[in-house]
C-alpha positions, 0 to 999 in steps of 0.5 A, spaced: 463 394 652 462 386 652 457 382 658 464 380 662 468 385 662 462 390 665 460 384 670 467 384 673 468 391 672 462 391 677 465 386 682 472 389 682 469 396 684 463 394 689 465 386 691 469 387 697 476 384 699 473 377 701 466 378 700 461 373 697 457 373 691 449 373 692 445 371 686 438 372 686 437 366 682 430 365 678 432 361 673 430 366 667 435 368 662 437 374 666 439 371 673 442 364 668 448 369 665 450 372 671 450 365 675 455 365 668 458 371 669 459 369 677 462 363 675 468 365 670 469 371 675 471 366 681 475 363 676 480 368 676 479 370 683 478 362 686 477 367 694 471 369 692 465 365 694 458 364 690 451 362 692 445 362 689 438 364 691 432 362 688 425 364 691 419 359 690 413 364 690 408 358 689 404 362 683 405 357 678 404 349 677 411 349 674 414 352 681 417 346 683 419 344 677 422 351 675 426 349 684 429 342 681 432 345 674 435 351 678 438 347 683 440 342 678 443 349 674 448 351 680 449 344 682 452 344 674 456 350 676 459 348 683 454 353 685 451 352 693 444 353 693 439 356 697 431 355 696 426 359 700 418 358 700 414 365 701 407 366 701 403 371 697 397 374 699 393 374 693 387 378 697 390 384 699 388 388 694 396 390 692 400 389 685 402 382 684 408 383 682 410 389 688 408 383 692 413 379 689 418 382 689 417 384 696 417 378 698 422 375 694 428 381 697 424 380 704 427 372 703 434 374 699 435 378 705 436 372 710 441 371 707 445 377 706 452 377 711 457 383 712 460 385 706 457 381 700 453 383 694 447 381 691 447 382 684 441 381 680 439 381 673 435 388 671 437 391 664 437 396 660 431 395 658 427 393 664 431 400 666 426 404 660 420 399 663 421 402 670 422 409 668 415 409 664 412 405 670 414 411 674 411 417 669 405 412 668 405 413 676 407 421 676 413 420 680 418 425 681 425 425 680 426 420 685 421 416 682 425 417 675 431 415 677 428 408 676 434 403 679 441 404 681 447 400 679 448 400 687 444 400 693 445 398 700 441 393 701 441 388 709 447 388 711 451 388 704 450 391 697 445 391 692 448 391 684 445 391 677 452 388 673 447 388 667 444 394 668 448 398 662 447 391 657 441 390 652 436 385 654 438 381 646 445 382 648 444 378 654 440 372 651 446 372 645 450 371 650 446 366 653 445 362 646 453 362 645 454 359 651 448 353 650 445 355 657 438 354 658 433 357 663 426 358 664 421 361 661 415 364 665 408 364 662 406 370 666 411 374 662 407 373 656 400 376 660 399 383 657 394 384 663 401 386 667 403 394 666 410 391 665 409 386 660 404 391 657 410 395 656 414 389 654 411 387 649 406 393 646 409 399 648 418 398 647 418 395 640 413 401 638 419 406 641 425 402 639 423 401 631 422 409 632 428 411 636 432 406 636 437 409 642 430 410 646 433 406 653 440 408 652 436 416 652 431 414 658 437 410 662 441 417 660 435 420 664 434 417 670 441 418 671 440 425 671 434 424 676 438 420 680 444 425 681 439 431 681 436 427 688 442 426 691 444 433 690 437 435 694 438 430 699 446 433 700 443 440 701 437 438 706 441 433 710 443 437 716 436 440 716 433 433 716 438 432 722 436 439 726 429 436 726 430 430 729 430 426 736 433 421 739 428 416 737 428 419 729 421 422 730 420 428 727 419 435 729 413 438 727 414 445 729 420 445 726 417 443 719 412 449 720 418 455 719 420 451 712 417 453 705 411 448 703 416 445 698 422 444 702 417 442 709 415 436 703 421 434 701 424 433 708 418 430 709 420 425 704 426 424 706 425 422 712 419 416 710 425 414 704 429 410 711 422 407 714 417 405 709 417 400 703 414 405 697 415 412 699 408 416 700 404 420 694 403 427 694 395 426 696 398 422 702 403 426 703 398 433 703 394 428 708 399 426 713 401 434 713 393 436 715 390 430 718 396 428 723 401 434 724 396 439 724 390 436 728 389 438 734 393 438 740 387 434 744 387 429 738 390 422 737 391 422 729 395 417 725 395 415 717 396 409 715 402 407 710 405 401 706 408 397 712 406 401 719 403 408 720 405 415 721 402 417 729 404 424 733 405 424 739 408 431 744 409 435 738 413 429 734 411 425 727 413 418 728 413 412 724 410 405 727 412 398 724 405 395 722 403 391 728 400 384 730 393 385 733 394 381 740 388 384 744 385 378 744 391 374 746 391 370 753 396 365 756 396 362 763 402 365 768 405 360 771 410 362 778 417 362 777 417 360 769 418 366 764 412 367 758 415 369 752 409 374 749 406 375 742 409 379 736 416 380 739 414 384 746 419 381 750 418 376 755 
């Protein structure tokens, strides 16, 4: 199936009537092709509006130049262009790749409205790399599901129209259309795990097994189906354990087998955290927080916040700013805004 047909099929299936296409526009070959495909689709469906969102990470000396080129290409395609600047904490200890991805999606999310469809350029080879990275981390079916073709995102939907295409097909399309695109020098740095897989491992695997990426994608889809079935079967049990504040009942969980309890905890956390806990973290959560002494005030830190226990329930608390040293003069009859969105 051609890239045009894959893209059109995705939009007909996932883009609501009157919905807008939001292109995650890095300027690389994948997003450059996506922008052209979106513009061609608009020709057939004139009521469709498009906005290209470029995120400036500031990680390269060429970042300003890249932004200018992306703006120029969007203008040539007669597409609305938006740029967002983000800053990463390079000393946080977290993966730069992970930080950049999280910051990018947060920035794009600001421009999502109801019925919008965000399209990103991941393809079959990206899927195989994501699957192998999940294997390296020792992930279960959830992680091995890798990337979904469609998933909720902000007020709209994230769609990956090219997930069934291979990298070489996308590059061939770009060359046939005489498109220009950016080449990020960091994509050649094999110190990054994904680049190591892309340049050192995947060529070897594909030479030995030419259909390796397609087989991996099939395995990922099977894992995703198994995970969806598991969630469907367990959702009634999870709902029965939750209170009106989305806290989860420790005593109710204690009546289930360890396998079922751990899966319910994962499902509960999935809607709260950006990164799911590891097996070790999950064990600590149960042993050191859920089963802590009654008079204790236990908590465990996870990505973006903490889990705490209160009156027999576990609650997810998002990361809060430390305001213990905050002071401000109080003037009668005048409102005073409190820090960290605490009100006034």
